[in-house]
C-alpha angles and dihedrals in degrees: 000000000000117000120234088247090062089072094077109020099162093041090052089052090050097048096039096042102039107018098045126132090285097042091137088073089071093052145326096253138037087250091055092051094045091049091049089054089048092052094050103044132062117261093250089060089055090053090047095050090050091051092048090052089056091045093050091051093046095048097044098038108156091012095054095115095053092041090054092046091050093048103035104010095152089070120068116192088182089068086061093048098261137118115220093260091047092049091054092044090054092047092051092048092054094043093050096047 
């Protein structure tokens, strides 16, 4: 049986590996951290993580805040002035640039 974490494998890697509790160690801003991820991974993984962000938003719709909290609760985009959809939009903008 597939684990819930199997639904977004690359997004889990991105959030857990770059936006962990000490995410500031990878850069001072969200942009710095996203660009660090982009420098390290293959381009196909960037495409995958962007698609998984879209999928996460679509599948969780009105419950996106609680779904994000349940999955990656240590990171709080609201503390940076983002809603969850805005945070993912910003990440995709950076990653696709």
